[in-house]
C-alpha positions as CSV (number, residue, x, y, z in Angstrom):
1,M,48.3,-132.6,149.5
2,E,47.0,-131.6,146.1
3,N,49.9,-133.4,144.4
4,I,49.3,-136.6,146.5
5,N,45.6,-136.6,145.6
6,K,46.5,-136.3,141.9
7,I,48.9,-139.2,142.1
8,N,46.3,-141.3,143.9
9,Q,43.7,-140.5,141.4
10,N,46.1,-141.3,138.6
11,T,46.9,-144.6,140.1
12,R,43.3,-145.5,140.6
13,E,42.5,-144.6,137.0
14,R,45.4,-146.7,135.7
15,I,44.1,-149.7,137.7
16,L,40.6,-149.3,136.4
17,M,41.9,-149.1,132.8
18,A,44.1,-152.2,133.2
19,A,41.5,-154.1,135.1
20,G,38.8,-153.4,132.5
21,E,41.0,-155.1,129.8
22,V,42.1,-158.0,132.0
23,F,38.7,-158.8,133.4
24,A,37.1,-158.5,129.9
25,E,39.6,-160.9,128.5
26,N,39.9,-163.4,131.3
27,G,36.8,-163.1,133.4
28,F,36.7,-162.4,137.2
29,R,37.9,-165.8,138.3
30,N,40.9,-166.2,135.9
31,A,42.1,-162.6,136.2
32,T,44.7,-161.9,138.9
33,V,45.5,-158.8,140.8
34,R,49.1,-159.3,140.0
35,D,48.5,-159.2,136.3
36,I,46.2,-156.1,136.6
37,C,48.8,-154.2,138.7
38,K,51.6,-155.2,136.3
39,K,49.6,-153.8,133.4
40,A,48.7,-150.7,135.4
41,G,52.3,-150.2,136.5
42,A,51.1,-150.1,140.1
43,N,52.0,-151.8,143.3
44,I,49.7,-154.7,144.4
45,A,49.0,-152.8,147.6
46,A,47.4,-150.1,145.6
47,V,44.4,-152.3,144.9
48,N,43.8,-152.8,148.6
49,Y,44.2,-149.0,149.2
50,H,41.8,-147.9,146.5
51,F,39.3,-150.7,146.3
52,G,39.7,-153.0,149.3
53,D,39.9,-156.3,147.4
54,K,39.6,-158.0,144.0
55,E,35.8,-158.3,144.3
56,N,35.3,-154.6,145.0
57,L,37.7,-153.7,142.2
58,Y,35.7,-155.8,139.8
59,I,32.4,-154.1,140.8
60,S,34.1,-150.7,140.4
61,V,35.4,-151.8,137.0
62,L,31.9,-152.8,135.9
63,K,30.4,-149.4,137.0
64,Y,33.3,-147.4,135.5
65,W,33.2,-149.1,132.1
66,R,29.4,-149.1,131.9
67,E,29.6,-145.3,132.0
68,V,32.2,-145.3,129.3
69,A,30.3,-147.7,127.1
70,F,27.0,-145.9,127.5
71,Q,28.5,-142.5,126.8
72,K,29.4,-143.7,123.3
73,Y,26.5,-146.2,122.8
74,P,23.7,-145.0,125.0
75,L,21.2,-147.5,126.3
76,D,18.2,-145.2,125.9
77,L,15.2,-146.8,127.8
78,R,12.9,-143.9,127.3
79,I,9.9,-144.3,125.0
80,D,10.0,-141.6,122.4
81,E,6.6,-141.0,120.8
82,H,8.4,-139.8,117.7
83,K,9.9,-143.3,117.2
84,T,8.1,-146.4,116.2
85,P,8.5,-149.6,118.2
86,E,10.5,-151.0,115.3
87,E,12.9,-148.1,115.6
88,H,13.3,-148.7,119.3
89,I,14.1,-152.3,118.7
90,R,16.7,-151.4,116.0
91,L,18.4,-148.9,118.3
92,F,18.4,-151.4,121.2
93,I,20.0,-154.1,119.1
94,R,22.5,-151.8,117.5
95,S,23.7,-150.3,120.9
96,F,23.9,-153.9,122.3
97,L,26.1,-155.1,119.5
98,F,28.5,-152.2,119.4
99,R,29.0,-152.5,123.1
100,T,30.1,-156.1,122.7
101,L,31.6,-156.5,119.2
102,E,33.5,-153.3,118.7
103,E,37.2,-153.6,119.2
104,G,38.8,-151.7,122.1
105,Q,37.8,-150.4,125.4
106,Y,34.2,-149.5,124.5
107,S,33.3,-153.2,124.3
108,W,34.9,-154.1,127.6
109,F,31.7,-153.6,129.6
110,G,29.7,-155.7,127.1
111,K,32.2,-158.5,127.3
112,L,32.1,-158.3,131.1
113,V,28.3,-158.6,131.1
114,A,28.5,-161.5,128.6
115,K,30.9,-163.4,131.0
116,E,28.5,-162.8,133.9
117,Y,25.8,-164.7,132.0
118,M,28.1,-167.7,131.8
119,E,30.1,-167.4,135.0
120,P,28.1,-165.3,137.5
121,T,29.7,-163.5,140.4
122,K,28.2,-161.5,143.3
123,A,28.2,-158.5,140.9
124,L,25.4,-160.1,138.8
125,D,22.8,-158.9,141.3
126,I,24.0,-155.3,140.8
127,L,24.0,-155.7,137.0
128,I,20.5,-157.1,137.1
129,Q,19.2,-154.3,139.3
130,E,20.9,-151.4,137.6
131,T,21.2,-152.5,133.9
132,I,19.7,-155.8,132.9
133,R,16.2,-155.6,134.5
134,P,15.5,-152.0,133.3
135,A,16.6,-153.0,129.8
136,F,14.5,-156.2,129.8
137,E,11.4,-154.3,131.0
138,F,11.9,-151.7,128.2
139,L,12.4,-154.4,125.6
140,S,9.3,-156.2,126.9
141,Y,7.2,-153.1,126.6
142,V,8.3,-152.5,123.0
143,A,7.8,-156.1,122.0
144,Q,4.2,-155.9,123.3
145,Q,3.6,-152.9,121.1
146,I,4.9,-154.8,118.1
147,L,2.6,-157.8,118.9
148,E,-0.3,-155.3,118.9
149,K,-2.6,-157.9,120.5
150,P,-2.3,-158.7,124.2
151,A,0.2,-161.5,124.7
152,S,1.1,-163.8,127.6
153,E,4.0,-162.9,129.8
154,E,5.7,-166.1,128.6
155,T,5.4,-165.1,124.9
156,I,6.8,-161.6,125.6
157,R,9.6,-163.1,127.7
158,F,10.6,-165.5,124.9
159,C,10.6,-162.7,122.3
160,C,13.0,-160.6,124.4
161,L,15.2,-163.5,125.3
162,S,15.5,-164.5,121.6
163,I,16.6,-161.0,120.7
164,V,19.3,-160.9,123.3
165,S,20.4,-164.4,122.5
166,Q,21.0,-163.5,118.9
167,C,23.2,-160.6,120.0
168,L,25.1,-162.7,122.5
169,F,25.7,-165.5,119.9
170,F,28.4,-163.4,118.2
171,V,30.3,-163.2,121.5
172,Y,29.9,-166.7,122.7
173,A,30.5,-168.3,119.3
174,K,33.5,-166.2,118.2
175,H,35.9,-169.1,118.1
176,V,33.4,-171.1,115.9
177,I,32.8,-168.1,113.7
178,K,36.6,-167.7,113.3
179,K,37.0,-171.3,112.2
180,L,34.0,-171.3,109.9
181,F,34.5,-168.0,108.2
182,Q,38.1,-167.0,109.1
183,Q,36.7,-163.9,111.0
184,D,37.4,-162.9,114.5
185,K,36.8,-159.2,114.3
186,F,33.9,-157.1,112.9
187,S,34.1,-153.8,111.2
188,T,31.7,-151.0,111.8
189,E,29.9,-151.8,108.6
190,E,29.6,-155.5,109.5
191,I,28.2,-154.7,113.0
192,E,25.6,-152.5,111.3
193,S,24.7,-155.3,109.0
194,I,24.4,-157.8,111.9
195,A,22.1,-155.3,113.7
196,D,20.0,-154.9,110.5
197,H,19.6,-158.7,110.2
198,I,18.8,-159.4,113.8
199,T,16.2,-156.5,113.7
200,R,14.5,-157.8,110.6
201,F,14.6,-161.4,111.7
202,S,13.2,-160.5,115.2
203,L,10.5,-158.1,113.9
204,E,9.2,-160.7,111.4
205,A,9.1,-163.4,114.1
206,I,7.3,-161.1,116.7
207,K,4.8,-159.9,114.1
208,S,4.1,-163.5,113.0
209,L,3.5,-164.4,116.7
210,G,1.1,-161.5,116.9
211,R,-0.9,-162.7,114.0
212,H,-1.2,-166.2,115.4
213,T,-1.8,-165.3,119.1
C-alpha cells in the first residue's frame, strides 16, 4: 500500500509540474489534458483520478504554483513599522516582477495570474479572494500613507491600478518589446532595474498627487 501511495503521489506531482508549464504558456482554454499528460508521462485517466477534470486540475495548479512562487518571492502583506511606506512599495513591486518575469517555474504562477486578467475563468474568484484582494488592500493602505493627506477612494484605487499596470505591461507587451529592443528575456539585474524604475516613477506620481489633493 505504501508503494502504491508513493506512485500515486509521484504521478500527481508530475502532472502538477507539467500542467504548470502548459497552462502558463497556453492559458486554460488552449491547454489540453492530452498535452499535459504527454509532458508528465502519465495516462490521461490519471487527471480524472487525481483531480476530477481539467478545471479542478487548473485550480490545483494555481494553488500549487502560488505556494512555490511565494516561497521564493514572498508576498508580505504585513505592515512592518521598521520599513517606510516607500520600502513597502519597492518590495511589493520587486516581488511582483520576479514572479512574472523570471525564467522558469518560479514565474509560472505570475504568468497564470496575468492570463486570468485577460481571459478569466472560474478560478478568478478564488484568486481575487485569496491573493488579489488582500494584495490590493495592502497596496491601498501603503499608497494612502505616501499621499499623507486623506485622499478619495478613487484616487487611491487609480494609484494602485497604475502600479500593477506598469508591472503587467512587461508581460502583455513582451512581443512588442522583443521587436523594438530585440529582447524577450530579462536578467536578474534587468528585473531589479525595472523594479527601481517603476518604484521611483510611482512614488513621484503618488507624492505629486498628494501635494495637489
